[in-house]
N, C-alpha and C positions, 0 to 999 in steps of 0.2 A: 617647829612642832606641827604647824598647820600643813606644811608641805608633806610631812610624813602621813598625816591623816588622808590627804588628797591622794597620795600614792597608794595607800592601803585601800581606799575606797575604789579607785580605778582598777586595781587588781581584783577586788571582789566582784565588781561589775563585769570585768573581762572573764573571770572564772565562771560566772553564772551564764554568760552568753556563749560560752564555749560549747561546741558541738551542736549547732542548731541547723545544720544542713539536713536535707531529707535523708541522706545516707547515714549521718551520725545519729539522727533521731531514730531511724529504723534499727540501727545497731544498739542504741540505748534500750529500745523496747525489747528487742530479742534477748539481750544480756540481762535485762531486769527480770524478765520472766524466767529465764534459765537459772540465774543465780537465786531468784526468789523461791524456787521450788526445791532447792537443795535440801535433801532430807536430814540435815543436821540443824536442829533448832538452836538459834542464838548466835550463829556466826555470819549470817548472810548480810547483815547491815555493814559489818566491817569489811566483808568481802566486796561489797558494792563500792566502797571507797577505793579499794585497791584496783578494781576493774575500771573505775572511772579515771583513775590516774594513769593506768597503763594504756587504755584506748583513747584517752583524751576526749571523753564524752561528757555530756551534761549531767553532773552529779545530782542536781535537783530532780530532773526527769527520771534518772535511774532509780533514785530512792522512791519516787512516787510509784513507778511501775512495780518496784520490788514490794512496797507496802500494799499495793493493790492486789498482788497475787499471794500475799501472806496466808490467807485462809486455805489456798490450794496447797501450800507447803504443809500445813497441819493435816489436811485431809490425805495427802499423798505419802506421808512418812511411812505408815504401816504398809500400804500396798507396795511401795518400793522395796521395803524389807522382805515382805512375803514373796514377791516376785524374785528377789535376789536369792532367797533361800531355796526357791523352787528351781531356778536356773542353774545355780551352782551346787545343788544337792547337799546343802549344809543347813542344819536347823539349830542355830545357837540360842533360840528362844522357844523352849518347849512348853511355855506356859501361856495362859490366856492374856488378852489385853488388859482386863481388869486387874489381874494379878501383877502384871508388869507395871501398871500405873501405881499400884499400892507399894511395890518394891521401890520405885523411883521416889515416891513421897517419903519413904522411911530412910533410905540411904542412897541419895542421888549419885554421888561419886563412885561408890562401890558398885552400884548397879550399872552405871555408865561404863565402867571397865568390863563388866560381864557382857553387856550387849554391844560392845565396841565392834565385834565381828559382824553382828547383825547390821549395825549402821554402815559399816564399810561395804557390805553386800548391797545395801540400799543405795549407797553412793555409786557403786559400780553400775547398777541399773540406771540411775539418774544420769551418769556420764554417757552411757550409750544412748539413752532416750533424748538427752539434751541437744545432741548434734542435729538430728532432723527437726526437732521442735524449734530450735533456734533459727535454723535456715528458713523454715516455713514462716515463722513470725517475722523474720527480717524482710523476706520478699513481699509478704502481704502488707506490712506496715510501710515499707519503702514506697510501694505503689500508692498507698493512701497519702503519705506525706508529699509525694511529688504532685498528686492531684490537688492537694490542699494548697501547696505553694503556687501552682499555676492559677488556681481560682483566686487566691489573694492578689496575685499580680494583675490579673484581669480587672479585679475590682479597683485596685489602685490606679490603673490606667484610665478607667472610665470616670474617675472622679475628677 
């Protein structure tokens, strides 16, 4: 029984240390922001687990970045939808934001079906915007993590 716990513990530690190179950390930051601003509320946490498994990146760091940009997700949902309706020439939500919130509070699932097209237009805009955004964040954070690693290595050598 004790060896089982040791194996589980070592796997957990290995899992938490996974993806700590500058490249993986930069990828984690980029994917955390991109997934974190997806304009569909409530699915991004689960999506982060899938992304971490696929790309073998640090799940703890990914979730931290994702939670850090959570306010941006809430702020950007409506602009993504409005930009999608403008770009695609479709207006599936002809009512004001206050009326939309009232409709959602009364009948969430019924209204969710009705505004599904609007959400998909927002996701389309998010998909197009996420590629350059992800690349910019990746290269900026990669540079920072490389400098941070070099600085830490110099400090260790000087001690």
